[in-house]
C-alpha positions in Angstrom: -21.8 40.0 37.3 -19.2 37.4 36.7 -17.0 38.3 33.7 -17.0 35.8 30.9 -13.5 34.4 30.3 -12.3 33.9 26.8 -11.9 30.1 26.2 -8.4 28.8 25.9 -7.7 27.3 22.5 -5.5 24.4 22.6 -2.9 24.5 19.8 0.0 22.3 19.0 3.2 23.6 17.4 4.6 21.4 14.6 7.6 19.3 15.6 10.8 20.3 13.8 11.3 18.2 10.7 14.8 17.0 11.8 13.4 15.7 15.1 10.5 14.0 13.4 12.8 12.4 10.9 15.1 11.3 13.7 12.3 9.6 15.6 11.0 7.9 12.5 14.3 6.3 11.7 15.4 5.6 15.2 13.8 2.2 15.6 14.8 0.8 12.2 18.3 2.1 12.8 18.5 0.3 16.1 17.4 -2.9 14.5 20.0 -2.6 11.8 22.7 -1.8 14.4 21.8 -4.9 16.4 21.9 -7.0 13.3 25.3 -5.5 12.3 26.8 -6.1 15.7 25.4 -9.6 15.9 26.9 -10.5 12.5 30.3 -8.9 13.3 30.5 -10.7 16.6 29.7 -14.1 15.0 26.4 -14.4 16.9 24.5 -14.6 13.6 26.1 -17.1 11.2 26.3 -15.8 7.6 24.7 -19.0 6.2 21.6 -18.1 8.3 21.6 -14.4 7.8 24.1 -12.4 5.9 25.5 -9.2 7.6 24.9 -5.7 6.4 28.3 -5.4 4.7 27.6 -8.5 2.6 24.2 -7.3 1.6 25.6 -3.9 0.7 28.3 -5.6 -1.5 25.6 -7.7 -3.2 23.7 -4.5 -3.9 26.7 -2.8 -5.3 27.5 -5.7 -7.6 23.9 -5.8 -9.0 23.9 -2.0 -9.4 27.2 -2.0 -11.4 25.9 -4.7 -13.6 22.6 -2.8 -14.2 20.5 -5.7 -13.0 19.3 -4.1 -9.8 17.7 -1.1 -11.6 16.1 -3.4 -14.3 14.7 -5.8 -11.7 13.3 -3.0 -9.5 11.7 -1.3 -12.4 10.1 -4.5 -13.6 8.6 -5.2 -10.2 7.4 -1.6 -9.7 5.7 -1.6 -13.1 3.9 -4.8 -12.4 2.7 -3.6 -9.0 1.7 -0.2 -10.3 -0.4 -1.5 -13.2 -2.0 -4.2 -11.0 -2.8 -1.8 -8.1 -4.2 0.8 -10.5 -6.5 -1.7 -12.1 -7.7 -3.2 -8.8 -8.1 0.2 -7.1 -10.2 1.6 -10.0 -12.5 -1.5 -10.0 -12.9 -1.5 -6.2 -13.5 2.2 -6.1 -16.2 2.2 -8.7 -17.9 -0.9 -7.3 -17.7 0.5 -3.7 -19.2 3.8 -4.7 -22.0 2.2 -6.7 -22.9 -0.2 -3.8 -22.7 2.6 -1.3 -24.8 5.1 -3.2 -27.5 2.9 -4.6 -29.5 0.0 -3.2 -29.6 -1.6 -6.6 -25.8 -1.3 -6.8 -25.4 -3.0 -3.5 -27.8 -5.8 -4.5 -25.9 -6.5 -7.7 -22.3 -6.0 -6.5 -22.0 -6.7 -2.8 -22.5 -10.5 -2.9 -19.9 -11.0 -5.6 -17.4 -8.8 -3.7 -18.0 -10.6 -0.5 -17.3 -13.9 -2.2 -14.1 -12.5 -3.7 -13.1 -11.2 -0.2 -13.6 -14.6 1.3 -11.4 -16.4 -1.2 -7.6 -16.1 -0.5 -6.2 -14.6 -3.7 -3.2 -17.0 -3.5 -5.6 -19.9 -3.9 -6.5 -18.5 -7.3 -2.9 -18.8 -8.6 -3.3 -22.2 -10.3 -6.6 -21.2 -11.9 -5.1 -17.9 -13.2 -2.1 -19.7 -14.6 -4.6 -22.0 -16.5 -6.5 -18.9 -17.8 -3.7 -16.4 -18.5 -0.5 -18.4 -18.7 2.6 -17.3 -16.8 3.2 -14.1 -18.7 2.7 -10.5 -17.5 -1.1 -10.8 -17.7 -1.3 -13.4 -15.0 0.9 -11.3 -12.6 -1.1 -8.1 -13.2 -4.5 -9.8 -12.7 -3.3 -11.5 -9.5 -2.3 -8.2 -8.0 -5.5 -6.5 -9.2 -7.7 -9.2 -7.6 -5.7 -8.9 -4.4 -6.4 -5.2 -4.1 -10.0 -5.1 -5.2 -11.6 -6.2 -2.0 -10.0 -3.7 0.4 -10.8 -0.8 -1.9 -14.3 -1.9 -2.3 -15.0 -2.5 1.4 -13.5 0.8 2.6 -15.1 2.8 -0.2 -18.5 1.2 0.5 -18.2 2.0 4.3 -16.9 5.5 3.6 -19.8 6.4 1.4 -22.4 4.8 3.7 -21.0 6.6 6.7 -21.3 10.1 5.1 -23.3 12.3 7.4 -26.9 12.6 6.0 -27.2 16.1 7.3 -24.2 17.1 5.2 -25.8 15.5 2.1 -29.0 17.4 2.8 -27.1 20.7 3.2 -25.3 20.1 -0.1 -28.7 19.5 -1.8 -30.0 22.7 -0.4 -27.2 24.5 -2.2 -28.3 22.9 -5.5 -26.0 20.0 -5.7 -27.6 17.0 -7.3 -26.5 13.9 -9.4 -22.8 13.8 -10.3 -22.2 17.2 -8.7 -23.5 15.9 -5.3 -21.5 12.6 -5.6 -18.1 14.2 -6.7 -18.6 17.4 -4.8 -19.8 16.2 -1.4 -20.1 12.5 -0.9 -16.8 11.2 -2.2 -14.8 14.0 -0.6 -16.4 13.1 2.7 -15.5 9.5 2.2 -11.9 10.4 1.2 -10.3 9.3 4.5 -11.7 5.8 4.1 -10.6 5.7 0.5 -7.1 6.7 1.3 -6.9 4.2 4.1 -8.0 1.6 1.5 -5.3 2.7 -0.9 -2.7 2.3 1.8 -3.9 -1.2 2.5 -4.1 -2.1 -1.2 -0.5 -1.0 -1.7 0.6 -3.2 1.2 -1.3 -6.2 -0.1 0.1 -5.6 -3.6 3.6 -6.4 -2.3 2.3 -9.8 -1.2 0.7 -10.4 -4.6 3.9 -9.3 -6.3 6.0 -11.7 -4.4 3.7 -14.6 -5.3 3.4 -13.6 -8.9 7.2 -13.2 -9.5 7.9 -16.7 -8.2 6.4 -18.1 -11.3 7.6 -17.9 -14.9 9.7 -14.7 -14.4 13.0 -13.8 -15.9 13.2 -10.3 -14.4 12.0 -8.7 -11.2 12.9 -8.8 -7.5 11.0 -12.2 -7.2 13.2 -13.7 -9.8 16.3 -12.5 -8.0 15.0 -14.0 -4.8 14.3 -17.4 -6.5 17.9 -17.4 -7.8 19.3 -16.5 -4.4 17.4 -19.4 -2.8 18.6 -21.8 -5.5 22.2 -20.9 -4.9 21.8 -20.3 -1.1 22.9 -16.7 -1.3 21.5 -15.2 1.9 23.0 -11.8 1.0 20.9 -11.7 -2.1 17.8 -12.9 -0.1 18.2 -10.1 2.4 18.7 -7.7 -0.4 15.4 -8.8 -2.0 13.6 -8.3 1.3 15.1 -4.8 1.6 14.0 -4.0 -2.0 10.5 -5.1 -1.2 10.6 -2.9 1.9 11.8 0.1 -0.1 9.0 -0.5 -2.6 6.5 -0.5 0.2 7.9 2.7 1.7 7.7 4.4 -1.7 4.1 3.4 -2.1 3.4 4.7 1.5 5.1 8.0 0.7 2.8 8.4 -2.3 -0.2 8.0 -0.1 1.1 10.4 2.5 1.6 13.1 -0.2 -1.9 12.5 -1.4 -3.2 12.8 2.1 -1.4 16.1 2.8 -2.6 17.5 -0.5 -6.2 16.4 -0.3 -6.7 16.7 3.4 -4.3 19.2 4.9 -6.3 19.6 8.1 -5.6 16.0 9.2 -2.1 16.8 10.4 -3.5 19.2 13.0 -5.5 16.5 14.7 -2.6 14.5 16.1 -1.4 15.5 19.6 2.2 16.6 19.3 
């Protein structure tokens, strides 16, 4: 009789944090190094692209004056409020359309129309409706983020395994308990992916919104830099938008690790 061999379980040991951090920053660091060397060697004219020392000096000047913190806080607040509003609307609409046939019939056509219209094309209309104050900027960001959240939530709910739903019902879960205890947690990967996309799109909406009728914010700083042809301030604004995007992405990563700790074990190290 042939002995039965114990199956080998393939496991992966987590990569050391310092090595993971080094790999993450290696490519951006190489790009910055090439930019720095090109600027120092005169290969990149400062009127085309300011070098890292000039950008750093501009950042120090704005920090000492207190404008950098105020502009960054204003932009972050606009983006956060707009994204929160858009994500909540998209999440609720996507869940209703995914769960109920009546919800899909009432909501899906309108959301598909909204998805087909570039949100930047709505800027003149929104200005006519809301003026150029904060309401216009928040609504523009919210409209930009509704469609991705709706689409991914809808697909996530629709792709929930029917057998899992039946198993949950056999344990007595019905109504809201079934939705919040089984269906939405199963759709969580799609919802978090939607959140990541919404946060990225919100940066585009923020840039467009802050170009109009703004006296504070990163977009206002970029407009002034363009007017006075200050490439160091222009690059600084790009870096600030990038840092804002990285901060949003870090928030999503924390949510993913907290809500779905098993996902980190799937990647092949």
